[in-house]
N, C-alpha and C positions, 0 to 999 in steps of 0.2 A: 351486529353491524356494523355498527360505529367502534367497538374495541377490537374488531379484525381489521376495521381501515387505522386505525390507528397502527395496528401490532405491524399491517404492510409499509408504513410511509415511515415508522422510526427502522423498520426493518433494513427497507431499500436505500436508507441514508446510510447504515453504519456497512451496507455490502457495496455500496457505491467505493468507500475506502478500499475492502476485501478487493474487490474486483479489479482496482485498478492496479492492483498492486500484483494483482495476481496476471494481471496483464503483462506487467515489468518482469515477472518470473519466467514467463511465456517467451517474452523476446529474448531474455539472456540465455534461455536455455536452446531456445532453436539455435541462436547464432552462435555458442560456444559449446555448448551441449556441458553447463555446471548449471546449478543451483547455487544463486547469491544469498546466501543465509542470513549476512549482513545490510541486506535491502531495507526491511523494514528499520531498524536502529537508524541506517542513513537517512531516511526519513523523520522517525524521530528528533533526529541532531538539529534538521531543519529549522524544527517548532523551536528549539532550545535558541538553537542562534539568533532567528529574530526576537526569540524573549530577550536573548544578553543585548542585544543592539539595541532594545527601546529602552529596558530599565536597567542593565547589568544583572547584579545577582538576587536584587530584591522585587518584592510582588510587583507586578504590573497594576495600575489602578487607573480607573475610567479617564482620568487626567492626561496621563502618560500616552493609553492607546490612541487620543485624538488628535497627536501630535505629530511631529515630521519623523519625527526618530522611528517610530511603530512603521508609517509607510519603508522606510528608510532599511527596518530591520527584517521587514517582506521582502525587498528586493535582494538583500544583501542573503538572504535564505534562500531565495532562486536563484543566486551565483552560486553561491557555496557550494548546497549538497548537488548539482549535475557536476562540479569542476571536481569534487571527492569521488563521486561514484566513478566517472570516468579515471579519476588519478587511481584510483584503490584496484582497477580493473587492470591498466598500464604498467604500474611500478609493483603490485605485489600477486596478483591474481594470473594476469596473461603468462609470466614465467613457468610459473607450474605446469598450468594447461599445456604451455609449450613442449616442457618435458614429460607429459603425457602422465603425471605423476596425479591419480585422485584424490588421494591421503593429501597431499598439498595443496590442491585446492579448496578442497572443505576444510582442512584445518585453518586456509589463511582467509576463507570469509567468515568462519565463526572465529577467528582471533580479532578482526576487523570489530565484528559484532561488539564482543566483550569490549575490547580496548574503548568504543564510545560511551557504551554504558557506562564503563570505571572512570571517564572523562566528564560526564553528564554528571555524574553523581558527586562527585569532587566540586565542581564548579558552582553545582546548584546542592546547595544544604537543604531545604525542604524533603519532606517526603513527595510533593507534586504541586504542582503551578495551574494557575488558572488563566487562561490563551485569551486574552480578548477578540471580541467578535468583529471582523473587519469592516463588516456592513451593520448600520444600525437598525437589528431587527426590533430590539427590542421599543421602539418607535410603534410598531405595529404590534395591533392587537391586543393582548392585556400582558406588555411586558413580554412582546412575541410568541407567545402563545394565541392559536385561534382556535375555532372550534366549526367544523364542516361535517355535515350529515352526522350531527352526535358525535364526532371522535374530536377527540384536544390532540392538538399535537404542534410540535414545534414549528414557526415557520420557516427557519433555516432549514431545518428537515429536506421541505420540496428545491428548498435552494440547491443544495448540498447533490441534491438524486439527478435535478437536473445540470448540474456542472459534472459531476460524475459520467454522464450520455453521452455531453457533449466531446469530454475528453477522451472518451471512449473509442467515438468516432473519430475525432481528429489522429488518434494514434493510427487507426486503422485505415484512415486517408491517407497520412505521411508513408505508411509500410507500401500499401499498394498501389499508391498511384503515382508518387513524383520518381524523380530518379534517384533521391537517395533512399526510396525503399525498394526500388528493383535493385540496385547493387545490394542490399540488405536480403531479399531474398536470392540472388545471385549467390552470397555468400552460403548462404543459409545450403542450398542445393549442395555445391563445390567450390569449397573455399579457394581452394588452388587453382581452379578455373577462373574464378573471378579477379582472382589478381592477373591471370594470364594476359586476357581480355582488359586489363588497365582497369580493374573496379579497386579502388586504396580499400584493401581490405582493415586494414589496422586502424585507421581516420572513421571509417562508417563503423564499425563496431565500439571504438569510442565513443562517437558522437550517441550511437546507440545505448549506450550506459550513459550517457547524460540526460536523454531524451527520456528516460527511464525515472531519474530519480527528478527533473524535472514536474515530469506530470504528476508523480507520487506525492512530492511535497506541496504541490498547489493543490490538492486532494486533503492533503492530512493540515494544514494552514486553514481551510476551509470547515472541515468538521472538529478542529482540535477545540474551538467552544464551548463544544457539546458537553465538555466534563472534563476534571482534573488529568493533568497530562504530567506523568513521571517517568524516569530514568525507560524503568522497563515497557511504557506504551508501546514505544515504536516497535519494541518488540514482539508482543503482542500482535499488533495490525500484521505485522510482516508473516507471522506464524498462521493468522486466518487466511491474507492472501495465497501463502502458501497451498493449505489445503484447498481454496481452489483453483489452484492450478494444477493440483492432483490428481482432483474429480476428474478434468477433460485430459489427464495423461499429457499434458506441456502442449497440445497439439492446436490449438486456436485461439488467439489472442481474446476474441470477442466474443466466444464462448466462456473461456475464463471469467472475463467481466461478469456473464450471464451468471455463472456457478458462483459471484462475490456476493452477486444481488441475491441468491437464490439464501446462499450463508447466512446473510444479515435478515433474511425474512425467519428462517430456521431459528437462529439465537432468538430475537425479539417474541417468537411465540413459544420458545421455551419458558423464556426468561415469564411470561406470562400465564402459564399452563399450571396445572396441579393435578396430583395424582393421590386418589383416595382422601380429597378434601387438604393436598398437602402441597402449599406452593411451591414450585421449582428454585424458584428465585435467581439472581445471575451467578452463581457459582456453576450450578445445570447447565448455564446458555454457554458460560466457555467452556466445559468438558464435553458434553453430547456430541456436539457435531463433530469433532476433530475423532472422537471414539468410533465415531459412525465408519466417517474415511478410511482409519485404521484398519476397520474391518474390511470395509470396500477392497483396499488395498490388498490385504491378506487375500480374501475371496479372490482376485481377479488374480493374484499370481500363484496360488492353486490351479484355477482352471485352466491355466497358460500351461503346467504344471504335466497335467492328464491331457494336454492335448495330442493327438498322436503327430510323431514325426511327418 
C-alpha cells in the first residue's frame, strides 16, 4: 500500500507537467490545425533562461539561488518564453499555414526545436544542470522528504500536482468563460466567420500561443528541481505531452491533462515494476508508454479504414 501511494504521487507530479503540455498541444491544434513540435523545447529554453540570468554559464549555488537574480531569472523566463512562442507563430509558422503547406509548418516547428537545442548546447557546456528550488521544501521533513501512511516521497510532489491542477482549471476557465476564450472558440469553429463578426483572429491566436508558453514554463520551472535538466529534457517532456494529446485525439484540453496524469502514473509504475524478478527501471519507463500509444494509434487507424463508407 505504501509503495503504491509513493508510485501514484510521484507519477502524478510528473504527469502534471505532461498534462499541461498536452493542454498546450490541444489548444494549438484546435486553433490552427498544426502540431507545434517545438513546444517542449521552448519550455526547456525557459528553464535555461532563468539559469542564465541567475548565474550565467556556471552552476547555480544555494547562495545565488536565494538572491534577487534568481527571482529576476524566473520573471525573465516567464516573459521570454510566451513572447518567443507567439513570435514563432507569427514569424515562422503562420506563413506556412497560410500557404496550406503541411510540409512547411512541420519543417518549421522541427527546425525551431533543433535550433533551440543547439543554442542551449552551445551556451551551456555542461551535460546537465541542477535547477534550484524556488520554494525551500528542504526545510520541511527530512530535507524535503516526508512519510505518509508508510509512503516516502518528496513534499514538492504535492506542490507540483496541486499547481498543475490549478493551472489546468485556470486554462479551462479562460477558454470557456472569458471573452477571449469565446473568441478562441469562434475561431476554432469558423475562422473566417469569426473575422467577419469582428474577432481579431490573428491577435487572439498569438495570445493563445503566449498563454500556452506561459502555463507550460510555470509548471516546468516548478518541476525542474526534481532532477538534472539538459538541452534535450524539454524535448522529452514535449514528446510525453504530445503522447497524452494523441491519446485523446486532440479533442479536449481537460481530458488531455487527465491523460498526462495517467501517463505519469504508468511511467512510475513501470519504473518500479519487475518481470520474472528483473526490475524494469527508468529506461523502460521512457519507452513502453510511447510504444503502447503508437500501437493504439495504429489500431485506431486500422479500425477506421475497415469502417464501411
